[in-house]
N, C-alpha and C positions, 0 to 999 in steps of 0.2 A: 775593620774588625778582623781579628785573627781567631780561628777556631782551633781548639785543641781538645782531645778526648779527656774524659774523666779518668785521670791517672790512678785513682784509688782502686780501679778494677783491672786486673791483669788481662782480661779478655778484650778490653778496649784497644783500638788501633793506635799506633804511634801517629804523630802529626803528619809525617811524610806518607805513611800508608793510608791514612784517612784522606789526604789530598788526592792521592792516586786513585783510590776507590771512588771518590766523589767525581773526579774528572771523567770517569768511564760511564757515569750514570746517564741513561737516555730516558728513563721512566722512574718517577717517584710514585710509589703506592703507599697508602696509609690506612690504618684503622681510623674509625671516626670518633667514637666515644673515648675520651681520654687523650686524643691526639689533636683532632680538629676542634674538639670541644673539651670542656673541663670534666666531662664524664657525667655531669648531672643531667637527668631527664626530667623535663617539665611537662606534666600532663595538664592540659587546658580544656575546660568544658566547652563544647560546641553548643550553639543555640538549641539543637535538638536533644541535648542531654548526654550525647555521647562524648567521649574524651578523645582528644588528639594530642600527639606528642610534639613538643617543640624543643629546639636546641639553640644555644647561643654560640655563634661563631665569631672569631676574632677578625676584624676588618683588615688588620695588617697582614694576617695570614692570607686573606683573600687576594689582595693586590699582588702579593708575592707569588702566589700560584699562577696568576695571569702572566707575570714576568716570565715564568718558565715556559708557558705556552708560546710567548713571543719568540723565544729562543729555541724552539723545537724540542723541548724536553716535556714529554707527556706526563700527565698526572692521573691518578685514580684512587678509588677507595675500595676496600674489601671490609665489609662490616657484618657482624652477626645480627644486627637489628635492622628492621625495615622502617624507614621514616621518610615521609614526604619532605621534611626539612632538609634531610641529607641530599635527596634528589635535586631539590631546588638550589642548594648551595653548590653542588657539583655543576649544575647548569651555569650558574652565575660565574664561576671561576674557570669554566671551559675544560672540565675534566674529560678525559678520553674514555675512562673505564669506571663504571659505577656498578658494583656488585653488593647487594644488600641481602640479608637473611642467610648468610653463609658463615657458620661457626667453623666448619671444616674448610680451611682456606687454601690448602695445597692444590686441590683440583682447579680452583679459580686462578691461582698463580699459573698453573700449567696452561689453562685456556688463554689467559692474557698473553703468555709467551708465544703460544701458537698463532694467535690472531695478529699480534704486533710484529712478530719476527725478532723480538728483542730477547736476547739470552739472559738468564737469571743474573749473570755477573755484571750486567749493565743496568740492573734494577736496584733502586734504594727502597727500603721498606721501613716505615715508622710505626711503632706500636707501643702499647703500654701494659698489656695483660698477657697471661699465659698462652692464650690462643694465637698470639702473634709470633711466638718464639719459633714455631715450625717454619713459618715463612722467612723470618729473619735468618735462620740457619741456611737458607737456600739462595739468598741474594748476595750481590756484590757489596752492598753497603747496608748494614743493619743499624737502625737508629731506635733508641728508646727515649721517651720523653722524661723530663725531670720527675714527673709524678708516677712513673712506671713502677711496677712491682720489682723488687730486688732481683728476682730471677730473670726478668726481661732485661734489666740493665746489664747483668752479667753476660747475656748473649749478644749485646750490642757492640758495634765498632765505635759508636759515638752516642753519648748521652747528652741531651740538650740541657742547657741551663734554665730555659723557660719551661713551664709546665704546659701540658696540652690545653688548648683553648685560650692560652694566654701568651702566644708568641712562639711556641715551639716550632710550628710549621714555618714561620717567617725565618727563624734561625736556621732551619734546615735548607730553605731555599737560598738564603745568602751563602751558606756553605757551598752549595752546589754551583751557584753562579760564580763565586770566587774561584772555585776549582776549575771551572770551564773558561776562566779569563773574561767573564762577562759582567762582573760587578761594576767595573769602571764605566761600562756603557749605560748601566742603570743610573749611576750617579750623574753622568753627563746629561742624560735625558732630562733629569730634574734640576740641572744646574747646581748640583751640590759639589762643594769644594772638598 
C-alpha cells in the first residue's frame, strides 16, 4: 500500500516529504475522541444508578499500535476527556504516555518531550479538532483523520482516508512502518505475500 497526502490541500506534504517526515518518527501521539474512536460517547448506567462512559475502539488499530511498540516506536494519547475506557485501551496496546483531562495540550507535549528525550520533530501527532492544531504545528508529522474539521486538515501534512475509530490509526501505523522499512517484517511475520 502506498500513501500519499490529500493533494486538494496546499498545506499537505508531498509524497517524498511525507515519507521523510514519517521515517524520523520515534513517537506517535494521538487525540482519543475522533481519532482512536469515532467521537461518539456512550453513557451506560451502572447498577448503583450512576453513569459511566464507554467508547468503541477499532481492533485493527489496536494490533497496529502494538506493532509500533515491537519496533521501538512509542505511542501515547493526549485527551481533553477523562475516561477509564481510554486508560484501559492504552494499557491493552502498551502506550507509553497517557494524559487525560488536558484541553491545553502544549504543556503536555513539552512534558512528554522532556521525559522521553524525543524532540518534537521526531513526533507524529494525529488529531481531529481545533484543540489539536496547536500540537500539530509543533511536531514533525501532523496528521488529521478523514473526519477532522477542515481547519485541522489544513494544518496536517497527511489526511487519512479512514475516519477516526474506523481504521485511521491503522493507516497511520502502516505509513510509519513503511517509512521505517519495517512493513515487510510485519507481512513476513504473518506469512502474507
